[in-house]
MOPAC internal coordinates of N, CA, C and O (Angstrom, degrees):
PM7 1SCF
backbone

  N    0.0000 0     0.00 0     0.00 0    0    0    0
  C    1.4316 1     0.00 0     0.00 0    1    0    0
  C    1.5352 1   107.41 1     0.00 0    2    1    0
  O    1.2310 1   120.74 1   -46.75 1    3    2    1
  N    1.3288 1   116.19 1   133.25 1    3    2    1
  C    1.4736 1   115.31 1   178.72 1    5    3    2
  C    1.4827 1   112.45 1   -78.10 1    6    5    3
  O    1.2310 1   119.35 1   -11.53 1    7    6    5
  N    1.3782 1   118.84 1   168.47 1    7    6    5
  C    1.4211 1   128.95 1  -174.95 1    9    7    6
  C    1.5755 1   107.98 1   -54.91 1   10    9    7
  O    1.2310 1   121.67 1   128.46 1   11   10    9
  N    1.4258 1   114.42 1   -51.54 1   11   10    9
  C    1.4160 1   115.34 1  -175.59 1   13   11   10
  C    1.5499 1   114.41 1   -57.76 1   14   13   11
  O    1.2310 1   120.07 1   136.54 1   15   14   13
  N    1.3284 1   117.46 1   -43.46 1   15   14   13
  C    1.4138 1   119.36 1  -179.71 1   17   15   14
  C    1.5381 1   111.45 1   -65.94 1   18   17   15
  O    1.2310 1   120.14 1   144.95 1   19   18   17
  N    1.3388 1   117.35 1   -35.05 1   19   18   17
  C    1.4040 1   120.44 1   175.81 1   21   19   18
  C    1.4706 1   115.03 1   -65.89 1   22   21   19
  O    1.2310 1   122.31 1   142.39 1   23   22   21
  N    1.3582 1   113.17 1   -37.61 1   23   22   21
  C    1.4671 1   118.40 1   176.21 1   25   23   22
  C    1.5612 1   111.25 1   -66.58 1   26   25   23
  O    1.2310 1   121.69 1   134.48 1   27   26   25
  N    1.3076 1   114.38 1   -45.52 1   27   26   25
  C    1.4465 1   118.91 1   177.62 1   29   27   26
  C    1.5804 1   114.64 1   -56.10 1   30   29   27
  O    1.2310 1   123.67 1   137.93 1   31   30   29
  N    1.3546 1   110.56 1   -42.07 1   31   30   29
  C    1.4605 1   116.94 1   177.60 1   33   31   30
  C    1.5247 1   110.47 1   -69.19 1   34   33   31
  O    1.2310 1   118.13 1   142.11 1   35   34   33
  N    1.3770 1   121.18 1   -37.89 1   35   34   33
  C    1.3619 1   122.91 1   179.62 1   37   35   34
  C    1.5071 1   109.87 1   -65.39 1   38   37   35
  O    1.2310 1   118.81 1   142.80 1   39   38   37
  N    1.2265 1   119.88 1   -37.20 1   39   38   37
  C    1.4404 1   123.94 1  -177.51 1   41   39   38
  C    1.5522 1   108.15 1   -67.18 1   42   41   39
  O    1.2310 1   120.50 1   140.91 1   43   42   41
  N    1.2888 1   116.64 1   -39.09 1   43   42   41
  C    1.4815 1   121.25 1   173.89 1   45   43   42
  C    1.4672 1   115.21 1   -63.11 1   46   45   43
  O    1.2310 1   122.03 1   137.01 1   47   46   45
  N    1.3523 1   113.72 1   -42.99 1   47   46   45
  C    1.5054 1   121.18 1   179.14 1   49   47   46
  C    1.5227 1   109.37 1   -66.27 1   50   49   47
  O    1.2310 1   121.04 1   134.78 1   51   50   49
  N    1.3530 1   115.61 1   -45.22 1   51   50   49
  C    1.4779 1   116.42 1  -177.85 1   53   51   50
  C    1.5820 1   110.12 1   -71.34 1   54   53   51
  O    1.2310 1   119.98 1   148.76 1   55   54   53
  N    1.3355 1   117.65 1   -31.24 1   55   54   53
  C    1.4353 1   120.01 1   175.66 1   57   55   54
  C    1.5693 1   109.25 1   -61.62 1   58   57   55
  O    1.2310 1   120.98 1   137.46 1   59   58   57
  N    1.2967 1   115.74 1   -42.54 1   59   58   57
  C    1.4718 1   122.84 1  -175.12 1   61   59   58
  C    1.5665 1   107.60 1   -66.21 1   62   61   59
  O    1.2310 1   118.92 1   150.90 1   63   62   61
  N    1.3625 1   119.66 1   -29.10 1   63   62   61
  C    1.3154 1   119.75 1  -176.49 1   65   63   62
  C    1.5625 1   109.87 1   -92.78 1   66   65   63
  O    1.2310 1   118.79 1   174.08 1   67   66   65
  N    1.3298 1   119.91 1    -5.92 1   67   66   65
  C    1.3863 1   125.72 1  -170.29 1   69   67   66
  C    1.5840 1   106.73 1   -87.30 1   70   69   67
  O    1.2310 1   120.34 1  -136.45 1   71   70   69
  N    1.2847 1   116.95 1    43.55 1   71   70   69
  C    1.4472 1   124.43 1   178.70 1   73   71   70
  C    1.4217 1   108.07 1  -146.22 1   74   73   71
  O    1.2310 1   118.34 1   -49.74 1   75   74   73
  N    1.3033 1   120.76 1   130.26 1   75   74   73
  C    1.5127 1   127.63 1  -171.04 1   77   75   74
  C    1.5053 1   108.32 1   -51.97 1   78   77   75
  O    1.2310 1   121.82 1   127.50 1   79   78   77
  N    1.3945 1   114.13 1   -52.50 1   79   78   77
  C    1.5036 1   116.74 1  -174.61 1   81   79   78
  C    1.5780 1   110.26 1   -68.31 1   82   81   79
  O    1.2310 1   118.73 1   139.32 1   83   82   81
  N    1.2311 1   120.02 1   -40.68 1   83   82   81
  C    1.5124 1   121.47 1   179.76 1   85   83   82
  C    1.4872 1   108.66 1   -65.04 1   86   85   83
  O    1.2310 1   118.78 1   139.75 1   87   86   85
  N    1.3158 1   119.94 1   -40.25 1   87   86   85
  C    1.5138 1   121.50 1  -176.73 1   89   87   86
  C    1.5611 1   105.01 1   -70.21 1   90   89   87
  O    1.2310 1   118.39 1   139.95 1   91   90   89
  N    1.1817 1   120.68 1   -40.05 1   91   90   89
  C    1.4507 1   124.10 1  -179.24 1   93   91   90
  C    1.5904 1   109.94 1   -64.19 1   94   93   91
  O    1.2310 1   120.74 1   133.59 1   95   94   93
  N    1.3185 1   116.19 1   -46.41 1   95   94   93
  C    1.4526 1   119.43 1   178.62 1   97   95   94
  C    1.5375 1   111.20 1   -70.05 1   98   97   95
  O    1.2310 1   119.56 1   143.60 1   99   98   97
  N    1.2786 1   118.44 1   -36.40 1   99   98   97
  C    1.5521 1   118.29 1   173.13 1  101   99   98
  C    1.5651 1   108.55 1   -61.89 1  102  101   99
  O    1.2310 1   117.28 1   134.21 1  103  102  101
  N    1.1953 1   122.78 1   -45.79 1  103  102  101
  C    1.4532 1   126.05 1   179.43 1  105  103  102
  C    1.5665 1   107.50 1   -61.73 1  106  105  103
  O    1.2310 1   119.60 1   134.26 1  107  106  105
  N    1.3220 1   118.36 1   -45.74 1  107  106  105
  C    1.3866 1   121.94 1   175.52 1  109  107  106
  C    1.4992 1   114.79 1   -56.05 1  110  109  107
  O    1.2310 1   121.51 1   136.43 1  111  110  109
  N    1.2095 1   114.72 1   -43.57 1  111  110  109
  C    1.5901 1   119.84 1   177.79 1  113  111  110
  C    1.5759 1   111.01 1   -72.06 1  114  113  111
  O    1.2310 1   119.72 1   149.08 1  115  114  113
  N    1.2823 1   118.14 1   -30.92 1  115  114  113
  C    1.4638 1   120.68 1   173.09 1  117  115  114
  C    1.4779 1   107.41 1   -63.64 1  118  117  115
  O    1.2310 1   118.43 1   128.93 1  119  118  117
  N    1.3060 1   120.59 1   -51.07 1  119  118  117
  C    1.3852 1   125.48 1   179.79 1  121  119  118
  C    1.5614 1   116.12 1   -60.96 1  122  121  119
  O    1.2310 1   122.52 1   148.80 1  123  122  121
  N    1.2892 1   112.77 1   -31.20 1  123  122  121
  C    1.5219 1   120.80 1   178.86 1  125  123  122
  C    1.4115 1   113.62 1   -67.89 1  126  125  123
  O    1.2310 1   119.37 1   153.88 1  127  126  125
  N    1.3855 1   118.81 1   -26.12 1  127  126  125
  C    1.4058 1   126.00 1  -179.20 1  129  127  126
  C    1.5337 1   110.83 1    75.87 1  130  129  127
  O    1.2310 1   120.54 1    24.25 1  131  130  129
  N    1.3065 1   116.57 1  -155.75 1  131  130  129
  C    1.4334 1   122.39 1  -171.78 1  133  131  130
  C    1.6149 1   111.81 1   -66.85 1  134  133  131
  O    1.2310 1   120.45 1   156.55 1  135  134  133
  N    1.3256 1   116.74 1   -23.45 1  135  134  133
  C    1.4618 1   121.99 1  -178.31 1  137  135  134
  C    1.5871 1   109.20 1   -67.93 1  138  137  135
  O    1.2310 1   121.24 1   143.32 1  139  138  137
  N    1.3547 1   115.24 1   -36.68 1  139  138  137
  C    1.4500 1   117.86 1  -177.41 1  141  139  138
  C    1.4718 1   115.76 1    63.14 1  142  141  139
  O    1.2310 1   119.01 1    22.16 1  143  142  141
  N    1.3399 1   119.49 1  -157.84 1  143  142  141
  C    1.4726 1   121.70 1  -177.07 1  145  143  142
  C    1.5251 1   107.24 1  -146.50 1  146  145  143
  O    1.2310 1   118.34 1   -28.63 1  147  146  145
  N    1.2700 1   120.77 1   151.37 1  147  146  145
  C    1.4553 1   121.46 1   176.11 1  149  147  146
  C    1.6005 1   105.11 1   -81.27 1  150  149  147
  O    1.2310 1   120.88 1   -25.44 1  151  150  149
  N    1.3384 1   115.92 1   154.56 1  151  150  149
  C    1.4556 1   123.96 1  -173.18 1  153  151  150
  C    1.4861 1   109.95 1   -49.83 1  154  153  151
  O    1.2310 1   120.68 1   125.29 1  155  154  153
  N    1.3891 1   116.31 1   -54.71 1  155  154  153
  C    1.4906 1   116.51 1  -175.46 1  157  155  154
  C    1.5000 1   112.05 1   -56.05 1  158  157  155
  O    1.2310 1   119.05 1   137.18 1  159  158  157
  N    1.3175 1   119.41 1   -42.82 1  159  158  157
  C    1.4307 1   118.20 1   178.35 1  161  159  158
  C    1.4329 1   117.65 1   -61.55 1  162  161  159
  O    1.2310 1   121.23 1   142.17 1  163  162  161
  N    1.4345 1   115.25 1   -37.83 1  163  162  161
  C    1.4373 1   120.67 1   172.63 1  165  163  162
  C    1.5243 1   113.32 1   -61.54 1  166  165  163
  O    1.2310 1   118.44 1   137.40 1  167  166  165
  N    1.2854 1   120.59 1   -42.60 1  167  166  165
  C    1.4231 1   125.90 1   175.37 1  169  167  166
  C    1.5058 1   112.65 1   -59.26 1  170  169  167
  O    1.2310 1   123.54 1   137.70 1  171  170  169
  N    1.3461 1   110.82 1   -42.30 1  171  170  169
  C    1.5605 1   115.82 1  -177.93 1  173  171  170
  C    1.4510 1   110.06 1   -68.10 1  174  173  171
  O    1.2310 1   119.18 1   131.81 1  175  174  173
  N    1.4123 1   119.16 1   -48.19 1  175  174  173
  C    1.3911 1   122.79 1  -179.52 1  177  175  174
  C    1.4895 1   115.08 1   -63.47 1  178  177  175
  O    1.2310 1   119.75 1   148.56 1  179  178  177
  N    1.3815 1   118.08 1   -31.44 1  179  178  177
  C    1.4022 1   124.13 1   177.21 1  181  179  178
  C    1.5687 1   114.20 1   -84.20 1  182  181  179
  O    1.2310 1   123.63 1   168.78 1  183  182  181
  N    1.3225 1   110.64 1   -11.22 1  183  182  181
  C    1.5481 1   111.96 1  -178.46 1  185  183  182
  C    1.5321 1   115.23 1    69.77 1  186  185  183
  O    1.2310 1   121.57 1  -146.93 1  187  186  185
  N    1.2386 1   114.61 1    33.07 1  187  186  185
  C    1.5232 1   124.64 1  -175.52 1  189  187  186
  C    1.4928 1   109.89 1  -123.44 1  190  189  187
  O    1.2310 1   120.82 1   -43.07 1  191  190  189
  N    1.4069 1   116.04 1   136.93 1  191  190  189
  C    1.4498 1   117.10 1   178.36 1  193  191  190
  C    1.6021 1   111.86 1   -57.79 1  194  193  191
  O    1.2310 1   118.86 1   -35.18 1  195  194  193
  N    1.2736 1   119.78 1   144.82 1  195  194  193
  C    1.4278 1   125.75 1  -177.42 1  197  195  194
  C    1.5909 1   108.61 1   -51.39 1  198  197  195
  O    1.2310 1   119.53 1   135.29 1  199  198  197
  N    1.3024 1   118.50 1   -44.71 1  199  198  197
  C    1.5041 1   117.10 1  -175.20 1  201  199  198
  C    1.4879 1   110.27 1   -66.85 1  202  201  199
  O    1.2310 1   120.01 1   147.13 1  203  202  201
  N    1.3344 1   117.58 1   -32.87 1  203  202  201
  C    1.4956 1   119.57 1   179.74 1  205  203  202
  C    1.5135 1   106.11 1   -74.48 1  206  205  203
  O    1.2310 1   119.88 1   141.32 1  207  206  205
  N    1.2749 1   117.83 1   -38.68 1  207  206  205
  C    1.4177 1   119.15 1   179.95 1  209  207  206
  C    1.5701 1   114.07 1   -64.52 1  210  209  207
  O    1.2310 1   120.62 1   146.36 1  211  210  209
  N    1.2577 1   116.42 1   -33.64 1  211  210  209
  C    1.3826 1   124.46 1   177.16 1  213  211  210
  C    1.6285 1   110.60 1   -59.17 1  214  213  211
  O    1.2310 1   122.34 1   133.51 1  215  214  213
  N    1.2936 1   113.13 1   -46.49 1  215  214  213
  C    1.4640 1   117.67 1   171.83 1  217  215  214
  C    1.5019 1   113.14 1   -59.52 1  218  217  215
  O    1.2310 1   118.17 1   135.88 1  219  218  217
  N    1.2660 1   121.09 1   -44.12 1  219  218  217
  C    1.4511 1   122.95 1  -177.46 1  221  219  218
  C    1.4815 1   108.19 1   -65.91 1  222  221  219
  O    1.2310 1   119.39 1   135.81 1  223  222  221
  N    1.3073 1   118.78 1   -44.19 1  223  222  221
  C    1.5312 1   124.51 1  -179.18 1  225  223  222
  C    1.5751 1   107.62 1   -64.02 1  226  225  223
  O    1.2310 1   120.41 1   139.55 1  227  226  225
  N    1.2097 1   116.83 1   -40.45 1  227  226  225
  C    1.5607 1   120.31 1  -179.79 1  229  227  226
  C    1.5760 1   105.24 1   -65.58 1  230  229  227
  O    1.2310 1   118.11 1   137.69 1  231  230  229
  N    1.2781 1   121.21 1   -42.31 1  231  230  229
  C    1.4304 1   121.79 1  -178.14 1  233  231  230
  C    1.5596 1   111.48 1   -62.77 1  234  233  231
  O    1.2310 1   122.37 1   139.15 1  235  234  233
  N    1.3529 1   113.07 1   -40.85 1  235  234  233
  C    1.4623 1   119.33 1  -176.12 1  237  235  234
  C    1.5805 1   106.52 1   -72.02 1  238  237  235
  O    1.2310 1   120.36 1   145.18 1  239  238  237
  N    1.3815 1   116.93 1   -34.82 1  239  238  237
  C    1.3901 1   118.55 1  -179.63 1  241  239  238
  C    1.4973 1   113.07 1   -71.50 1  242  241  239
  O    1.2310 1   119.34 1   138.41 1  243  242  241
  N    1.3933 1   118.86 1   -41.59 1  243  242  241
  C    1.4627 1   121.45 1   174.11 1  245  243  242
  C    1.5407 1   112.42 1   -61.09 1  246  245  243
  O    1.2310 1   121.05 1   153.07 1  247  246  245
  N    1.2346 1   115.60 1   -26.93 1  247  246  245
  C    1.4944 1   118.59 1   179.05 1  249  247  246
  C    1.4961 1   112.13 1   -81.89 1  250  249  247
  O    1.2310 1   119.13 1   174.36 1  251  250  249
  N    1.3414 1   119.27 1    -5.64 1  251  250  249
  C    1.4834 1   123.49 1   178.91 1  253  251  250
  C    1.5497 1   113.10 1    81.70 1  254  253  251
  O    1.2310 1   119.74 1  -163.63 1  255  254  253
  N    1.3715 1   118.11 1    16.37 1  255  254  253
  C    1.4218 1   119.13 1  -176.06 1  257  255  254
  C    1.5433 1   111.58 1   -98.95 1  258  257  255
  O    1.2310 1   119.70 1   163.39 1  259  258  257
  N    1.3463 1   118.17 1   -16.61 1  259  258  257
  C    1.4982 1   119.13 1   177.42 1  261  259  258
  C    1.6138 1   105.63 1  -136.99 1  262  261  259
  O    1.2310 1   123.16 1   -19.72 1  263  262  261
  N    1.2652 1   111.55 1   160.28 1  263  262  261
  C    1.5104 1   116.95 1   172.75 1  265  263  262
  C    1.5366 1   108.98 1  -126.20 1  266  265  263
  O    1.2310 1   122.03 1   -25.27 1  267  266  265
  N    1.2433 1   113.72 1   154.73 1  267  266  265
  C    1.4302 1   117.24 1   175.25 1  269  267  266
  C    1.5535 1   112.93 1  -126.59 1  270  269  267
  O    1.2310 1   123.81 1   -25.00 1  271  270  269
  N    1.3955 1   110.30 1   155.00 1  271  270  269
  C    1.5033 1   116.31 1  -179.12 1  273  271  270
  C    1.4910 1   104.86 1  -143.41 1  274  273  271
  O    1.2310 1   121.65 1   -48.48 1  275  274  273
  N    1.3427 1   114.45 1   131.52 1  275  274  273
  C    1.5084 1   119.02 1   178.30 1  277  275  274
  C    1.4833 1   106.00 1   -77.32 1  278  277  275
  O    1.2310 1   120.17 1   -44.70 1  279  278  277
  N    1.3283 1   117.27 1   135.30 1  279  278  277
  C    1.4481 1   123.60 1   170.65 1  281  279  278
  C    1.5891 1   106.77 1  -124.96 1  282  281  279
  O    1.2310 1   119.01 1   -79.42 1  283  282  281
  N    1.2795 1   119.49 1   100.58 1  283  282  281
  C    1.4180 1   121.97 1  -169.75 1  285  283  282
  C    1.5543 1   111.56 1    50.44 1  286  285  283
  O    1.2310 1   121.48 1    64.64 1  287  286  285
  N    1.2966 1   114.77 1  -115.36 1  287  286  285
  C    1.5071 1   119.92 1   179.46 1  289  287  286
  C    1.5316 1   113.13 1   -89.28 1  290  289  287
  O    1.2310 1   119.46 1   173.24 1  291  290  289
  N    1.3164 1   118.64 1    -6.76 1  291  290  289
  C    1.4597 1   121.54 1  -178.56 1  293  291  290
  C    1.4379 1   111.10 1  -103.19 1  294  293  291
  O    1.2310 1   120.68 1   -21.12 1  295  294  293
  N    1.4097 1   116.31 1   158.88 1  295  294  293
  C    1.4525 1   123.42 1   174.46 1  297  295  294
  C    1.4923 1   105.26 1  -119.01 1  298  297  295
  O    1.2310 1   122.63 1   -53.85 1  299  298  297
  N    1.3790 1   112.57 1   126.15 1  299  298  297
  C    1.4468 1   114.55 1   175.96 1  301  299  298
  C    1.4635 1   107.44 1  -104.37 1  302  301  299
  O    1.2310 1   121.81 1   -42.03 1  303  302  301
  N    1.2834 1   114.13 1   137.97 1  303  302  301
  C    1.4863 1   124.52 1   176.75 1  305  303  302
  C    1.5041 1   111.70 1  -110.35 1  306  305  303
  O    1.2310 1   122.80 1   -41.00 1  307  306  305
  N    1.3618 1   112.25 1   139.00 1  307  306  305
  C    1.5153 1   120.08 1   177.83 1  309  307  306
  C    1.5298 1   106.92 1  -132.21 1  310  309  307
  O    1.2310 1   121.96 1   -24.52 1  311  310  309
  N    1.2846 1   113.86 1   155.48 1  311  310  309
  C    1.4010 1   118.85 1   174.30 1  313  311  310
  C    1.5313 1   108.54 1   -67.35 1  314  313  311
  O    1.2310 1   118.68 1   -39.85 1  315  314  313
  N    1.3165 1   120.12 1   140.15 1  315  314  313
  C    1.4335 1   121.62 1   172.66 1  317  315  314
  C    1.5418 1   107.87 1   -93.04 1  318  317  315
  O    1.2310 1   121.56 1   -84.38 1  319  318  317
  N    1.2982 1   114.63 1    95.62 1  319  318  317
  C    1.4195 1   122.34 1  -172.38 1  321  319  318
  C    1.5922 1   108.79 1   -63.71 1  322  321  319
  O    1.2310 1   120.39 1   143.96 1  323  322  321
  N    1.3650 1   116.86 1   -36.04 1  323  322  321
  C    1.4564 1   118.89 1   177.84 1  325  323  322
  C    1.5447 1   109.59 1   -62.14 1  326  325  323
  O    1.2310 1   119.54 1   138.50 1  327  326  325
  N    1.3285 1   118.49 1   -41.50 1  327  326  325
  C    1.4603 1   121.77 1   177.30 1  329  327  326
  C    1.4385 1   112.71 1   -66.39 1  330  329  327
  O    1.2310 1   118.68 1   142.89 1  331  330  329
  N    1.3324 1   120.13 1   -37.11 1  331  330  329
  C    1.4789 1   121.85 1   174.01 1  333  331  330
  C    1.4716 1   111.43 1   -62.01 1  334  333  331
  O    1.2310 1   121.22 1   133.55 1  335  334  333
  N    1.4050 1   115.27 1   -46.45 1  335  334  333
  C    1.4465 1   119.83 1   179.26 1  337  335  334
  C    1.5175 1   111.36 1   -60.08 1  338  337  335
  O    1.2310 1   120.38 1   136.49 1  339  338  337
  N    1.2730 1   116.88 1   -43.51 1  339  338  337
  C    1.4546 1   121.67 1   177.52 1  341  339  338
  C    1.5208 1   112.54 1   -56.44 1  342  341  339
  O    1.2310 1   121.09 1   133.11 1  343  342  341
  N    1.3399 1   115.51 1   -46.89 1  343  342  341
  C    1.4928 1   119.87 1   178.24 1  345  343  342
  C    1.5105 1   110.63 1   -64.09 1  346  345  343
  O    1.2310 1   119.38 1   135.14 1  347  346  345
  N    1.2808 1   118.79 1   -44.86 1  347  346  345
  C    1.4972 1   121.01 1  -177.83 1  349  347  346
  C    1.4962 1   106.32 1   -66.73 1  350  349  347
  O    1.2310 1   117.59 1   138.81 1  351  350  349
  N    1.2848 1   122.19 1   -41.19 1  351  350  349
  C    1.4745 1   123.37 1  -178.10 1  353  351  350
  C    1.5046 1   108.29 1   -62.35 1  354  353  351
  O    1.2310 1   120.96 1   135.43 1  355  354  353
  N    1.3400 1   115.77 1   -44.57 1  355  354  353
  C    1.4899 1   122.70 1  -178.93 1  357  355  354
  C    1.5448 1   107.83 1   -57.02 1  358  357  355
  O    1.2310 1   120.86 1   132.28 1  359  358  357
  N    1.3629 1   115.97 1   -47.72 1  359  358  357
  C    1.4599 1   120.94 1  -176.49 1  361  359  358
  C    1.5774 1   113.01 1   -67.74 1  362  361  359
  O    1.2310 1   122.03 1   149.20 1  363  362  361
  N    1.2575 1   113.72 1   -30.80 1  363  362  361
  C    1.4959 1   116.21 1  -174.40 1  365  363  362
  C    1.4937 1   115.03 1  -103.40 1  366  365  363
  O    1.2310 1   118.04 1   175.90 1  367  366  365
  N    1.3892 1   121.34 1    -4.10 1  367  366  365
  C    1.3908 1   121.20 1  -170.44 1  369  367  366
  C    1.5487 1   112.26 1   -68.03 1  370  369  367
  O    1.2310 1   116.91 1   153.32 1  371  370  369
  N    1.2877 1   123.48 1   -26.68 1  371  370  369
  C    1.3962 1   124.77 1   173.58 1  373  371  370
  C    1.5504 1   115.30 1   -93.55 1  374  373  371
  O    1.2310 1   121.10 1  -178.69 1  375  374  373
  N    1.2853 1   115.50 1     1.31 1  375  374  373
  C    1.4883 1   121.49 1  -175.67 1  377  375  374
  C    1.5651 1   106.47 1   -61.31 1  378  377  375
  O    1.2310 1   123.93 1   -24.93 1  379  378  377
  N    1.3267 1   110.06 1   155.07 1  379  378  377
  C    1.4910 1   122.07 1   162.47 1  381  379  378
  C    1.5314 1   111.66 1    78.24 1  382  381  379
  O    1.2310 1   116.93 1   178.18 1  383  382  381
  N    1.2842 1   123.45 1    -1.82 1  383  382  381
  C    1.4742 1   123.86 1   175.89 1  385  383  382
  C    1.4786 1   109.92 1    53.34 1  386  385  383
  O    1.2310 1   119.87 1  -143.03 1  387  386  385
  N    1.2697 1   117.86 1    36.97 1  387  386  385
  C    1.4829 1   121.59 1   178.87 1  389  387  386
  C    1.5213 1   112.41 1    84.31 1  390  389  387
  O    1.2310 1   118.74 1  -177.02 1  391  390  389
  N    1.2196 1   120.00 1     2.98 1  391  390  389
  C    1.4398 1   125.67 1  -178.48 1  393  391  390
  C    1.5544 1   110.22 1  -119.85 1  394  393  391
  O    1.2310 1   119.85 1   -94.55 1  395  394  393
  N    1.3359 1   117.90 1    85.45 1  395  394  393
  C    1.4921 1   125.41 1  -176.73 1  397  395  394
  C    1.4723 1   114.48 1   -50.81 1  398  397  395
  O    1.2310 1   119.79 1   150.78 1  399  398  397
  N    1.3019 1   118.01 1   -29.22 1  399  398  397
  C    1.4862 1   121.55 1  -175.97 1  401  399  398
  C    1.5852 1   109.42 1   -66.01 1  402  401  399
  O    1.2310 1   121.24 1   160.37 1  403  402  401
  N    1.3241 1   115.23 1   -19.63 1  403  402  401
  C    1.4915 1   115.83 1   179.00 1  405  403  402
  C    1.4873 1   112.31 1   -70.93 1  406  405  403
  O    1.2310 1   121.20 1   160.80 1  407  406  405
  N    1.3941 1   115.31 1   -19.20 1  407  406  405
  C    1.4686 1   117.64 1  -177.94 1  409  407  406
  C    1.5666 1   110.92 1  -104.43 1  410  409  407
  O    1.2310 1   118.77 1  -173.58 1  411  410  409
  N    1.3318 1   119.96 1     6.42 1  411  410  409
  C    1.4137 1   124.42 1  -171.90 1  413  411  410
  C    1.5457 1   111.76 1   -62.90 1  414  413  411
  O    1.2310 1   121.77 1   144.72 1  415  414  413
  N    1.3893 1   114.21 1   -35.28 1  415  414  413
  C    1.4946 1   119.64 1   179.13 1  417  415  414
  C    1.5448 1   109.02 1   -68.12 1  418  417  415
  O    1.2310 1   121.60 1   138.60 1  419  418  417
  N    1.2521 1   114.53 1   -41.40 1  419  418  417
  C    1.5834 1   118.92 1   173.82 1  421  419  418
  C    1.4324 1   112.26 1   -61.22 1  422  421  419
  O    1.2310 1   116.98 1   129.29 1  423  422  421
  N    1.2348 1   123.34 1   -50.71 1  423  422  421
  C    1.4206 1   127.55 1   178.76 1  425  423  422
  C    1.4955 1   113.21 1   -61.52 1  426  425  423
  O    1.2310 1   119.70 1   141.12 1  427  426  425
  N    1.3618 1   118.18 1   -38.88 1  427  426  425
  C    1.4216 1   122.93 1   176.80 1  429  427  426
  C    1.5164 1   111.93 1   -61.68 1  430  429  427
  O    1.2310 1   120.92 1   146.05 1  431  430  429
  N    1.2958 1   115.86 1   -33.95 1  431  430  429
  C    1.5753 1   121.61 1   177.89 1  433  431  430
  C    1.4673 1   115.80 1   -69.38 1  434  433  431
  O    1.2310 1   121.84 1   158.73 1  435  434  433
  N    1.2995 1   114.09 1   -21.27 1  435  434  433
  C    1.5217 1   118.40 1  -178.49 1  437  435  434
  C    1.5036 1   107.79 1   -92.23 1  438  437  435
  O    1.2310 1   121.26 1   -69.58 1  439  438  437
  N    1.2817 1   115.19 1   110.42 1  439  438  437
  C    1.4937 1   119.90 1  -178.66 1  441  439  438
  C    1.5126 1   107.82 1  -143.95 1  442  441  439
  O    1.2310 1   121.77 1   -19.41 1  443  442  441
  N    1.2258 1   114.22 1   160.59 1  443  442  441
  C    1.5342 1   121.62 1   173.31 1  445  443  442
  C    1.5025 1   107.01 1   -96.16 1  446  445  443
  O    1.2310 1   119.85 1   -81.08 1  447  446  445
  N    1.2834 1   117.89 1    98.92 1  447  446  445
  C    1.4487 1   123.79 1  -174.97 1  449  447  446
  C    1.4813 1   107.11 1  -136.00 1  450  449  447
  O    1.2310 1   119.36 1   -74.02 1  451  450  449
  N    1.3304 1   118.82 1   105.98 1  451  450  449
  C    1.4462 1   123.36 1   179.96 1  453  451  450
  C    1.4979 1   114.03 1   -73.42 1  454  453  451
  O    1.2310 1   118.65 1   171.39 1  455  454  453
  N    1.3431 1   120.18 1    -8.61 1  455  454  453
  C    1.4063 1   121.92 1  -178.44 1  457  455  454
  C    1.5701 1   110.55 1   -85.41 1  458  457  455
  O    1.2310 1   121.45 1   159.80 1  459  458  457
  N    1.2720 1   114.83 1   -20.20 1  459  458  457
  C    1.5180 1   119.41 1  -176.71 1  461  459  458
  C    1.3986 1   112.88 1   -71.06 1  462  461  459
  O    1.2310 1   120.10 1   180.00 1  463  462  461

């Protein structure tokens, strides 16, 4: 994919996250792991009406940050880890001016710690 397409996609993904509810939902789904949550539970936990949540989840899905799967009458949403990695890679690809040690503090702060 060329740089222009990557940048257009990154703007869409960042735009999707530039809303308090969508950012909270994305983080909720990241924390939920591969199991994710059904739409109704997401709306309830976020304190948002289901119709409004449907709009937010659709926006995140179109941006490539979440995935959905129908389970009978329910829809389960999961974080799209490949989409998250793609966005983080885009944001960090020009970091450090060719000196990766400049980013070591940032990378050290990113950790999977459930106690935080």
